[in-house]
C-alpha positions in Angstrom: 0.0 0.0 0.0 2.8 2.4 0.9 4.5 1.7 -2.5 1.3 2.6 -4.4 0.8 5.8 -2.3 4.3 7.0 -2.9 3.9 6.4 -6.7 0.8 8.5 -6.9 2.2 11.3 -4.8 5.3 11.4 -7.0 3.3 11.3 -10.2 1.1 14.2 -9.1 4.1 16.4 -8.3 5.6 15.8 -11.7 2.4 16.5 -13.6 1.2 19.5 -11.5 4.5 21.1 -10.3 3.5 24.5 -9.1 6.6 25.4 -7.2 7.9 27.6 -10.0 4.7 29.7 -10.4 5.3 33.4 -10.1 1.9 33.9 -8.6 -0.5 31.7 -6.6 -4.0 32.3 -5.2 -5.9 30.1 -2.8 -9.5 30.7 -1.9 -10.3 29.1 1.4 -13.3 27.7 3.1 -15.9 29.8 5.0 -19.0 29.2 7.1 -21.2 29.1 4.0 -20.8 27.2 0.8 -17.9 29.3 -0.6 -15.9 28.3 -3.6 -12.6 26.6 -2.6 -9.9 26.5 -5.2 -6.2 27.1 -6.0 -4.8 29.1 -9.0 -1.2 29.3 -10.2 0.1 31.6 -12.9 3.5 31.1 -14.5 5.8 33.5 -16.4 5.3 31.7 -19.7 1.5 32.3 -19.4 0.5 28.9 -18.2 -2.4 28.8 -15.7 -3.3 25.9 -13.6 -6.6 25.9 -11.7 -7.6 23.3 -9.2 -11.3 23.4 -8.2 -11.8 21.8 -4.8 -15.4 22.3 -3.7 -18.4 24.6 -4.3 -17.0 25.5 -7.8 -18.3 25.0 -11.3 -15.3 23.0 -12.4 -13.8 20.4 -10.0 -10.3 19.1 -10.6 -7.3 20.4 -12.5 -7.8 22.6 -15.5 -5.2 24.4 -17.6 -5.0 27.3 -20.0 -2.6 30.0 -21.2 -2.7 33.8 -20.8 -1.5 36.1 -23.5 1.7 38.1 -23.0 -0.4 41.3 -22.9 -2.5 39.8 -20.0 0.7 38.9 -18.2 2.1 42.4 -18.5 -1.2 43.8 -17.2 -1.1 41.4 -14.3 2.5 42.4 -13.4 1.5 46.1 -13.6 -1.3 45.6 -11.2 0.9 43.7 -8.8 3.5 46.5 -8.9 0.8 49.2 -8.2 -0.7 47.4 -5.3 -0.4 49.1 -1.9 -1.3 48.2 1.7 -4.2 50.6 1.5 -5.9 48.3 -1.0 -6.3 45.6 1.6 -9.4 46.0 3.8 -9.8 46.0 7.5 -11.8 43.8 9.8 -12.5 40.3 8.5 -15.8 38.5 8.6 -16.1 34.8 9.4 -18.8 34.4 6.7 -16.4 35.2 3.9 -13.5 33.1 2.8 -9.9 34.3 3.1 -7.8 34.5 0.0 -4.1 34.0 0.1 -2.1 35.7 -2.7 1.6 34.9 -3.1 3.9 36.6 -5.5 7.5 37.9 -5.6 8.2 36.7 -2.1 5.1 38.5 -0.7 2.1 37.0 1.0 -1.2 38.8 1.2 -4.3 37.5 3.0 -7.5 39.3 2.2 -11.3 39.0 1.7 -12.7 40.0 -1.7 -15.4 42.1 -0.2 -12.9 44.4 1.7 -10.5 45.4 -1.1 -10.0 48.4 -3.4 -7.6 49.8 -5.9 -5.2 47.4 -7.8 -6.0 44.5 -5.5 -9.7 44.8 -6.5 -8.7 44.9 -10.2 -6.4 41.8 -9.7 -9.3 40.0 -8.0 -11.6 40.7 -10.9 -8.9 39.5 -13.3 -8.6 36.3 -11.4 -12.4 35.8 -11.6 -12.4 36.3 -15.3 -9.5 33.8 -15.8 -11.4 31.2 -13.8 -14.6 31.9 -15.8 -12.7 31.4 -19.1 -11.3 28.0 -18.2 
């Protein structure tokens, strides 16, 4: 049994290696039926989405972004400030974890503004287009 388990774990890491993604987004659970998913974006435009629960598409899905979309994404990341991140958190809303360029930002989508709001809308449109 251990041999089989190690084979499948190794195979999944090879197929879905996300450690070299330049950006990752995780949408966590909440008290309601919130969507739970992970999203990774790579410098070459590759996008890997993993729908976990309460989402339209369950499982792993892939697509590519244009270089123009990547440049826009990078611009929004560079313009983001701490003022874009909202204040007090609600337990009813899921936390989102955004990682990029060594930074880690935890936020709720209903409490953001500025470039982070634009980024969040971009992530939603990427997920819809999968």
